[in-house]
C-alpha positions, 0 to 999 in steps of 0.5 A, spaced: 500 500 500 502 506 498 502 512 502 497 516 497 492 510 498 493 510 506 492 518 506 485 517 502 483 512 506 485 515 513 481 521 513 474 517 511 475 512 516 477 517 521 470 520 519 466 514 520 469 512 527 468 519 529 461 519 526 459 512 530 462 515 536 458 521 536 452 517 535 453 512 540 454 518 545 448 522 543 444 515 544 447 514 551 445 521 553 438 519 551 437 515 557 434 519 562 427 519 565 422 524 564 419 527 570 415 533 568 408 532 570 409 527 575 407 527 582 410 528 587 415 533 585 422 530 585 424 534 591 418 531 595 421 524 598 417 524 605 410 526 607 407 527 614 400 525 615 396 529 620 389 526 623 384 530 620 379 534 623 372 531 624 366 535 624 361 529 624 359 525 630 363 519 628 369 520 632 372 513 630 373 516 623 379 520 625 383 514 627 380 509 622 382 514 616 389 516 619 391 509 619 388 507 612 392 514 609 398 512 613 398 505 610 396 506 603 398 513 601 406 513 602 407 507 598 402 509 592 406 516 591 413 512 592 415 516 598 416 515 606 413 518 612 416 523 616 414 527 622 412 534 621 418 537 623 422 534 618 417 532 612 418 535 605 410 535 604 404 534 609 397 531 608 391 534 612 384 535 612 377 535 615 372 530 615 365 534 613 360 528 612 358 521 614 351 519 613 348 512 611 343 511 606 339 506 603 340 506 595 337 500 594 330 498 596 323 494 594 317 499 595 312 496 600 305 494 599 300 500 600 301 502 608 307 497 609 314 500 610 319 499 604 324 493 604 331 495 604 336 491 600 342 495 601 345 500 605 351 505 603 356 509 608 358 516 605 364 519 608 366 526 605 373 530 606 376 536 604 384 535 603 390 538 601 397 536 600 402 542 601 409 542 599 413 544 605 419 545 601 417 550 596 411 552 601 405 551 595 399 547 595 401 541 591 393 538 591 387 540 594 380 538 594 374 541 598 369 534 596 372 528 596 367 522 597 368 515 599 361 510 598 361 503 601 355 499 600 353 493 604 347 489 605 342 490 609 343 486 616 350 486 615 354 491 620 355 498 618 362 498 620 363 493 613 360 499 609 365 504 613 371 500 612 370 500 604 368 507 604 374 509 607 378 505 603 375 508 597 376 515 600 384 514 600 384 511 593 380 518 591 385 522 594 391 518 591 388 518 584 386 526 585 393 527 587 396 523 581 391 526 576 393 533 578 400 532 575 
């Protein structure tokens, strides 16, 4: 091989190698995760959950809702729980309504009472999730409702437990859909 052939092939080969390296570097730079629009924001790693204020006559709701939020919310949002003094965010709210309805019944004969087939516990809350680092409200709702149905003759507690589970899921879904 003479020096003219080596010089003719050298720059072309070097250009191809440089192009391959450039493409490889460019593609490796594309390995990132897109977090815009995600909940919670990247700087939120911990959350404090406060027991909700209770405006109803059902005092057990505060503890039952708090326990369910503590059990489900951090895992659903991919964060850990922490005390208020060190948390990046806080969840707080108020229980505004508790009632039992009979959405499914059979009308009675004239002069006779209706036959209730199913009952429903309705629990409503106001809730907010506050970013304590940037001091902004990440998500809030003035009316989140959980409805727990149970058959007539079953304990009301069954409907209440189901309503609380659905209420917590509504809070998770609401927070995530906002982003």
